[in-house]
Wavefront OBJ file of the C-alpha trace (Angstrom):
o trace
v 0.000 0.000 0.000
v 1.501 3.314 -1.110
v -0.831 5.900 0.411
v -3.247 6.024 3.345
v -5.694 8.935 3.452
v -6.810 9.466 7.061
v -10.042 11.364 7.679
v -11.338 12.012 11.215
v -15.107 12.471 11.164
v -17.778 13.607 13.562
v -21.391 14.013 12.413
v -20.567 14.666 8.733
v -23.236 12.479 7.121
v -23.801 14.848 4.172
v -20.108 15.118 3.328
v -18.958 11.489 3.507
v -20.009 10.280 0.054
v -18.985 13.524 -1.726
v -15.489 13.457 -0.244
v -14.957 9.798 -1.171
v -16.181 10.470 -4.709
v -13.848 13.463 -5.106
v -10.882 11.510 -3.726
v -11.446 8.778 -6.302
v -11.799 11.379 -9.068
v -8.596 13.123 -7.991
v -6.609 9.881 -7.695
v -8.153 8.208 -10.740
v -5.513 9.338 -13.228
v -2.624 8.413 -10.928
v -1.295 4.885 -10.744
v -1.261 4.770 -6.925
v -2.406 2.092 -4.528
v -4.291 3.915 -1.803
v -6.770 3.382 1.003
v -9.127 5.700 2.872
v -9.481 5.438 6.644
v -12.360 7.168 8.413
v -11.827 7.358 12.159
v -15.307 8.223 13.291
v -16.713 9.548 16.563
v -20.192 10.300 15.197
v -23.474 10.056 17.040
v -25.786 10.642 14.051
v -26.534 8.992 10.690
v -22.851 9.297 9.712
v -22.315 5.884 11.285
v -24.849 4.297 8.933
v -23.485 6.087 5.865
v -19.994 4.843 6.632
v -21.212 1.303 7.279
v -22.887 1.237 3.869
v -19.838 2.716 2.163
v -17.516 0.050 3.557
v -19.575 -2.671 1.865
v -19.645 -0.762 -1.443
v -16.044 0.429 -1.729
v -13.064 -1.807 -1.025
v -10.765 1.194 -0.602
v -12.801 2.575 2.305
v -12.098 1.491 5.881
v -13.883 2.673 9.024
v -12.930 2.613 12.664
v -15.789 3.817 14.834
v -14.823 4.895 18.344
v -17.265 4.580 21.218
v -16.949 6.986 24.106
v -14.008 8.834 22.567
v -13.882 12.296 21.042
v -11.216 14.514 19.579
v -9.931 15.112 16.084
v -6.251 14.888 16.999
v -6.545 11.589 18.881
v -8.620 10.209 15.989
v -5.751 10.987 13.608
v -3.268 9.255 15.926
v -5.523 6.199 15.825
v -5.531 6.470 12.044
v -1.727 6.441 11.999
v -1.814 3.118 13.844
v -4.441 1.575 11.574
v -3.091 2.778 8.231
v -0.975 0.465 6.075
v 0.489 2.999 3.659
v 4.060 4.114 3.209
v 2.770 7.691 3.150
v -0.030 9.288 5.166
v -2.241 12.221 4.188
v -4.580 13.721 6.785
v -7.596 15.823 5.804
v -10.932 16.917 7.262
v -14.226 15.356 6.259
v -15.990 18.667 5.642
v -14.640 19.262 2.077
v -12.844 22.460 3.087
v -9.630 20.645 2.146
v -9.701 20.025 -1.620
v -9.030 16.352 -2.501
v -7.770 17.547 -5.903
v -4.486 18.419 -4.190
v -3.816 14.822 -3.127
v -1.777 13.755 -6.203
v 0.575 16.748 -5.841
v 1.047 16.024 -2.133
v 1.755 12.379 -2.890
v 4.358 13.323 -5.517
v 6.223 15.559 -3.050
v 6.247 12.763 -0.481
v 7.418 10.264 -3.084
v 10.256 12.641 -3.990
v 11.501 12.341 -0.409
v 9.979 15.281 1.475
v 9.232 14.290 5.063
v 6.181 16.520 5.632
v 3.979 18.249 3.033
v 1.595 20.979 4.188
v -0.945 22.686 1.939
v -0.848 26.301 3.144
v -3.382 29.113 2.989
v -0.609 31.637 3.500
v 1.898 30.812 0.774
v 1.653 33.078 -2.287
v -1.366 31.917 -4.281
v -3.145 30.446 -1.238
v -6.286 31.742 0.453
v -8.222 31.372 3.700
v -11.381 32.694 2.060
v -13.411 29.801 3.430
v -13.336 31.425 6.865
v -15.419 34.378 8.035
v -13.767 37.439 9.643
v -14.151 36.161 13.207
v -12.819 32.697 12.362
v -9.888 34.317 10.546
v -9.056 36.305 13.676
v -9.306 33.218 15.874
v -7.167 31.208 13.446
v -4.536 33.966 13.212
v -4.377 34.324 17.000
v -3.993 30.576 17.545
v -1.308 30.369 14.875
v 0.741 33.275 16.257
v 0.539 32.038 19.842
v 1.686 28.601 18.709
v 4.608 30.062 16.752
v 5.705 32.183 19.721
v 5.514 29.247 22.116
v 7.111 26.517 19.974
v 10.223 27.095 17.886
v 9.488 24.292 15.390
v 6.329 26.118 14.279
v 7.962 29.473 13.543
v 8.995 28.826 9.943
v 5.773 27.016 9.030
v 3.231 29.446 7.572
v 0.171 27.244 8.246
v 1.238 25.329 11.358
v -2.316 24.808 12.668
v -3.638 23.238 9.467
v -5.555 19.965 9.542
v -4.447 19.143 5.969
v -0.975 17.594 5.636
v 0.990 14.597 4.419
v 3.984 12.799 5.855
v 6.266 9.829 5.547
v 5.296 6.979 7.880
v 8.715 7.248 9.562
v 7.932 10.774 10.782
v 5.510 9.460 13.416
v 6.887 5.967 13.978
v 8.251 5.866 17.515
v 7.010 9.385 18.282
v 5.046 9.635 21.533
v 1.997 11.453 20.213
v -0.459 12.444 22.918
v -2.446 15.424 21.579
v -5.282 17.346 23.176
v -8.158 18.694 21.078
v -7.952 19.239 17.343
v -4.534 20.596 16.271
v -2.690 17.383 15.475
v -0.172 19.000 13.096
v 1.543 20.974 15.865
v 1.995 17.705 17.788
v 3.620 16.116 14.720
v 5.847 19.150 14.063
v 7.096 19.232 17.658
v 7.529 15.487 18.269
v 7.972 13.995 14.797
v 11.221 12.771 13.241
v 11.834 14.869 10.111
v 14.273 17.156 8.334
v 12.301 18.573 5.386
v 8.968 20.379 5.151
v 7.308 21.483 1.897
v 4.370 23.903 1.760
v 1.999 24.073 -1.224
v -0.357 27.000 -1.757
v -4.071 26.140 -1.679
v -7.435 27.814 -1.201
v -9.316 26.844 1.949
v -12.940 26.346 0.890
v -16.215 27.302 2.527
v -18.199 24.488 4.140
v -21.171 23.315 2.036
v -22.837 21.019 4.567
v -22.700 20.179 8.247
v -21.670 22.400 11.144
v -18.294 23.695 12.263
v -16.836 21.927 15.312
v -14.941 25.006 16.504
v -15.982 26.000 20.041
v -14.633 27.742 23.148
v -13.965 24.294 24.594
v -11.726 23.436 21.645
v -9.938 26.790 21.964
v -9.238 25.978 25.614
v -7.965 22.531 24.595
v -5.615 24.213 22.134
v -4.014 26.322 24.881
v -3.754 23.263 27.121
v -2.077 21.448 24.247
v 0.464 24.250 23.781
v 1.314 24.288 27.490
v 1.845 20.520 27.439
v 4.066 20.683 24.359
v 6.184 23.473 25.855
v 6.610 21.463 29.062
v 7.662 18.379 27.078
v 10.123 20.188 24.778
v 13.501 21.053 26.403
v 14.280 23.842 23.942
v 10.814 25.405 24.270
v 10.610 25.380 28.066
v 14.127 26.814 28.269
v 13.088 30.479 28.237
v 10.626 29.923 31.093
v 13.293 28.151 33.162
v 15.708 30.994 32.414
v 13.161 33.526 33.728
v 12.466 31.503 36.882
v 16.180 31.175 37.626
v 16.611 34.888 36.937
v 13.906 35.634 39.513
v 15.667 33.372 42.028
v 18.828 35.375 41.355
v 17.060 38.545 42.480
v 16.216 36.851 45.782
v 19.828 35.662 46.206
v 21.080 39.162 45.397
v 18.837 40.825 47.978
v 19.606 38.207 50.629
v 23.356 38.459 50.073
v 23.231 42.260 50.096
v 21.361 42.233 53.422
v 23.919 39.877 54.990
v 26.895 41.931 53.779
v 25.399 45.223 54.905
v 24.065 44.237 58.314
v 26.120 41.200 59.354
v 29.515 42.222 57.946
v 28.922 46.008 57.881
v 30.344 46.436 54.386
v 29.951 49.700 52.513
v 27.081 50.009 50.058
v 29.002 49.909 46.767
v 31.286 46.885 47.401
v 28.382 45.051 49.056
v 26.181 45.663 46.014
v 28.893 44.522 43.591
v 29.678 41.367 45.589
v 25.978 40.500 45.983
v 25.483 40.898 42.221
v 28.469 38.637 41.488
v 27.140 35.958 43.850
v 23.707 36.179 42.163
v 25.338 35.832 38.731
v 27.222 32.740 39.893
v 23.977 31.317 41.298
v 22.199 31.943 37.982
v 25.059 30.449 35.972
v 25.134 27.216 38.008
v 21.381 26.654 37.789
v 21.206 27.518 34.089
v 24.102 25.189 33.322
v 22.576 22.331 35.331
v 18.902 22.812 34.410
v 18.126 25.255 31.609
v 20.809 24.105 29.160
v 21.538 20.736 30.731
v 23.006 18.306 28.213
v 24.105 14.665 28.635
v 27.123 15.416 26.460
v 30.001 17.459 27.773
v 30.437 20.702 25.856
v 32.417 23.791 26.717
v 34.182 23.932 30.096
v 32.935 26.232 32.850
v 35.999 28.484 32.540
v 34.777 29.425 29.054
v 31.040 29.524 29.722
v 31.133 31.429 33.015
v 33.011 34.498 31.674
v 30.667 34.604 28.683
v 27.641 34.405 30.982
v 28.978 37.189 33.219
v 29.789 39.417 30.217
v 26.305 38.951 28.770
v 24.762 39.624 32.203
v 26.756 42.851 32.583
v 25.560 44.028 29.196
v 22.045 43.133 30.335
v 22.434 45.390 33.379
v 23.585 48.206 31.085
v 20.582 47.638 28.799
v 18.214 47.762 31.772
v 19.683 51.105 32.896
v 19.605 52.646 29.406
v 16.011 51.554 28.787
v 14.957 52.868 32.205
v 16.476 56.287 31.465
v 14.922 56.334 27.969
v 11.481 55.585 29.432
v 11.994 58.257 32.072
v 12.693 60.864 29.398
v 9.393 60.148 27.628
v 7.371 60.483 30.809
v 7.303 57.063 32.492
v 8.044 56.795 36.204
v 11.293 55.057 37.124
v 9.780 51.722 38.355
v 7.876 51.320 35.086
v 10.990 52.127 33.052
v 12.991 49.670 35.136
v 10.405 46.933 34.517
v 10.559 47.545 30.747
v 14.352 47.500 30.928
v 14.351 44.187 32.815
v 12.060 42.657 30.178
v 14.300 43.831 27.316
v 17.503 42.721 29.045
v 15.985 39.322 29.926
v 15.222 38.651 26.264
v 18.728 39.882 25.319
v 20.408 37.674 27.921
v 18.423 34.598 26.960
v 19.028 34.978 23.226
v 22.756 35.642 23.633
v 23.328 32.823 26.111
v 21.398 30.509 23.798
v 23.498 31.517 20.794
v 26.876 31.956 22.493
v 27.349 30.500 25.981
v 25.426 27.228 25.507
v 25.303 27.167 21.713
v 26.472 23.541 21.500
v 23.481 22.308 23.524
v 21.067 24.410 21.481
v 22.418 23.301 18.089
v 22.504 19.657 19.096
v 18.865 19.668 20.189
v 17.395 21.710 17.360
v 19.043 20.045 14.403
v 18.621 21.501 10.939
v 15.242 21.619 9.173
v 14.760 22.839 5.622
v 11.435 24.388 4.614
v 10.471 24.797 0.938
v 7.451 26.627 -0.411
v 5.565 26.278 -3.667
v 3.124 28.840 -5.037
v 3.022 27.107 -8.440
v 4.219 23.642 -9.561
v 7.634 24.943 -10.595
v 8.097 27.759 -8.093
v 10.154 26.981 -5.005
v 11.412 29.226 -2.214
v 13.926 27.610 0.097
v 14.146 28.593 3.746
v 16.788 27.026 5.957
v 16.119 27.263 9.665
v 18.064 26.148 12.718
v 15.082 24.506 14.354
l 1 2 3 4 5 6 7 8 9 10 11 12 13 14 15 16 17 18 19 20 21 22 23 24 25 26 27 28 29 30 31 32 33 34 35 36 37 38 39 40 41 42 43 44 45 46 47 48 49 50 51 52 53 54 55 56 57 58 59 60 61 62 63 64 65 66 67 68 69 70 71 72 73 74 75 76 77 78 79 80 81 82 83 84 85 86 87 88 89 90 91 92 93 94 95 96 97 98 99 100 101 102 103 104 105 106 107 108 109 110 111 112 113 114 115 116 117 118 119 120 121 122 123 124 125 126 127 128 129 130 131 132 133 134 135 136 137 138 139 140 141 142 143 144 145 146 147 148 149 150 151 152 153 154 155 156 157 158 159 160 161 162 163 164 165 166 167 168 169 170 171 172 173 174 175 176 177 178 179 180 181 182 183 184 185 186 187 188 189 190 191 192 193 194 195 196 197 198 199 200 201 202 203 204 205 206 207 208 209 210 211 212 213 214 215 216 217 218 219 220 221 222 223 224 225 226 227 228 229 230 231 232 233 234 235 236 237 238 239 240 241 242 243 244 245 246 247 248 249 250 251 252 253 254 255 256 257 258 259 260 261 262 263 264 265 266 267 268 269 270 271 272 273 274 275 276 277 278 279 280 281 282 283 284 285 286 287 288 289 290 291 292 293 294 295 296 297 298 299 300 301 302 303 304 305 306 307 308 309 310 311 312 313 314 315 316 317 318 319 320 321 322 323 324 325 326 327 328 329 330 331 332 333 334 335 336 337 338 339 340 341 342 343 344 345 346 347 348 349 350 351 352 353 354 355 356 357 358 359 360 361 362 363 364 365 366 367 368 369 370 371 372 373 374 375 376 377 378 379 380 381 382 383
């Protein structure tokens, strides 16, 4: 079996036969052995339609789940049931055009690990969504890209329409929440190449949208889980927590030096800051950028960390003064300065002090984009 087309379905009785017919029409001219797997959670006449279709069409397979719900988990089940060398996932509501299946298959056959039809590549369109749904979709996409580094170069990272080599998900511990299965695959899958093809997202002809506030909440829960499970994505949050602990160490050390050892203000402040920097360095080295492989020695990393931290202090002061000049009170300016310097310190330590750990974990993924059959734009990202 060359290709398995996996379609999660929930109460789509009016769309089942049309989507199967259009898949056969799209694949008819291609000499491809393929199967269609419906993973169905329906509670209406969809169950009967699928049961009839299985007896009529040898390419159609159905797995009906009792007491289970969720598009993403249905797709994971489809991965386990499918026999194909390549998988293509699409919705049952006909908003994903089956006519694009042969092109997706060809890209997979050429060796691309993941193929994603995109609404946001030149020539694509999200016209099938209303203004509110567009806003919701844009917000979800941007939040996902900010939270997870593997999504940042993918223009349509929350799509439900994508293809992949079987090996991408073999051995991957997929445990999604809700409906955005692609972000789970992009974060946990085993791949090196992604290809995006422009397409027009179509308006729904029949049935009802499954988007709800509950699913939006599941999406945020899913993002939090993925960040917690991804060392490189939870790194910034650990860095901030350790930075906050450094403030406590600084204040505690300053109090001891001033009142227990009666040191003068300036040397006490400098010494307390150095102790806090050492505290932050140790915890970041052991937790934030912890690596099982030995990289640079501490006598190289520690001076780099201290230098970056000193520049961060300078940035905080400059930003505070700049904010003061435009009318902000000093505490507000200081808070803005701390935010800017925290981002600076994290980025520089990631790229310089612990760069070996970061490069080893992120690997090297190549993203290509196609607005027309012969048009390619290559984007190389260190993700």
